C-alpha positions as CSV (number, residue, x, y, z in Angstrom):
1,M,-2.2,-8.8,-20.2
2,T,0.2,-7.0,-17.7
3,D,2.3,-8.4,-14.8
4,L,-0.2,-6.8,-12.5
5,D,-3.2,-8.6,-13.9
6,Q,-1.5,-12.0,-12.7
7,L,-0.9,-10.9,-9.2
8,Q,-3.0,-11.8,-6.1
9,T,-2.6,-10.7,-2.5
10,H,-2.9,-12.9,0.6
11,H,-3.3,-12.8,4.4
12,G,-5.0,-9.6,4.9
13,T,-2.9,-7.3,2.6
14,A,-3.5,-4.7,0.1
15,L,-1.2,-4.1,-3.1
16,I,-0.6,-0.3,-3.2
17,E,1.1,1.7,-6.0
18,T,3.3,4.2,-4.3
19,I,2.8,7.9,-5.0
20,K,6.1,9.9,-4.4
21,E,5.6,13.2,-2.8
22,T,7.5,16.1,-4.4
23,A,8.4,19.6,-3.5
24,G,8.1,21.6,-6.6
25,K,10.4,20.1,-9.2
26,F,12.3,18.1,-6.4
27,S,11.7,14.7,-5.0
28,L,11.8,14.5,-1.2
29,P,14.9,12.7,0.2
30,D,14.8,9.0,1.2
31,S,14.9,10.0,4.9
32,D,11.2,11.2,4.3
33,D,10.4,7.3,4.3
34,K,9.9,7.5,8.1
35,K,6.6,9.5,7.5
36,P,3.5,7.8,6.3
37,Q,3.5,7.0,2.8
38,K,0.9,7.7,0.2
39,G,-0.4,5.4,-2.5
40,K,-3.3,4.0,-4.6
41,V,-4.8,0.7,-3.6
42,V,-4.8,-1.5,-6.7
43,L,-5.6,-5.1,-5.2
44,I,-7.0,-6.3,-1.9
45,S,-6.8,-9.9,-0.5
46,D,-10.0,-11.8,0.2
47,T,-8.9,-12.7,3.7
48,D,-8.8,-10.6,6.9
49,D,-5.5,-9.5,8.4
50,M,-5.1,-11.4,11.9
51,S,-2.4,-10.3,14.4
52,D,-0.4,-12.9,16.4
53,F,-2.6,-12.0,19.4
54,G,-5.9,-13.0,17.5
55,S,-6.9,-9.5,16.6
56,V,-8.7,-9.3,13.3
57,F,-8.4,-6.3,11.0
58,K,-11.1,-6.0,8.1
59,C,-9.9,-4.1,4.9
60,P,-10.6,-0.4,5.6
61,V,-10.5,0.6,1.9
62,K,-11.6,-0.2,-1.5
63,V,-9.7,-0.6,-4.9
64,G,-9.0,2.8,-6.4
65,Q,-8.7,4.7,-3.1
66,T,-5.8,6.9,-2.2
67,V,-4.4,6.1,1.2
68,Y,-1.8,6.7,3.7
69,Y,0.1,4.0,5.2
70,K,3.0,3.1,7.5
71,N,5.6,1.2,5.5
72,W,7.3,-1.2,7.9
73,S,8.8,-3.1,5.1
74,S,11.3,-2.2,2.4
75,E,9.6,-4.7,-0.1
76,I,9.1,-2.2,-2.8
77,F,8.8,-3.8,-6.2
78,D,8.7,-2.5,-9.8
79,L,6.0,-3.8,-12.3
80,D,5.5,-2.3,-15.7
81,G,7.6,0.8,-14.6
82,K,5.5,1.6,-11.4
83,D,6.5,0.9,-7.7
84,Y,4.3,-1.2,-5.6
85,V,4.2,-2.3,-2.0
86,T,2.1,-4.8,0.0
87,V,0.7,-3.4,3.1
88,Q,-1.2,-5.3,5.9
89,F,-4.6,-3.8,6.5
90,R,-3.7,-2.7,10.0
91,H,-0.9,-0.5,8.7
92,I,-3.3,1.5,6.5
93,I,-3.8,4.6,8.7
94,M,-5.9,7.0,6.7
95,S,-7.8,7.0,3.6
96,K,-9.5,9.6,1.4
97,K,-12.2,9.1,-1.2
98,L,-11.5,9.8,-4.9
């Protein structure tokens, strides 16, 4: 059992494994974090994402999909040697099917 198997998401969030974009052999600089980030959806909460104004956001993706998202948080954490971030459904801006 890995640390990932014991996690659960809550309040309209998805757990996303980050994918670092590279330019050839070089990683792009940290200033590139202002652009939408790319990752793979690993876990999805059972509840919807609700804004302070009462807007409800349903999950737009499924586990396993590669997505682009706006990372408003610097809450990136390491599990089993991989980086993960939790993202609210409303901040998932684009997805593509695998």
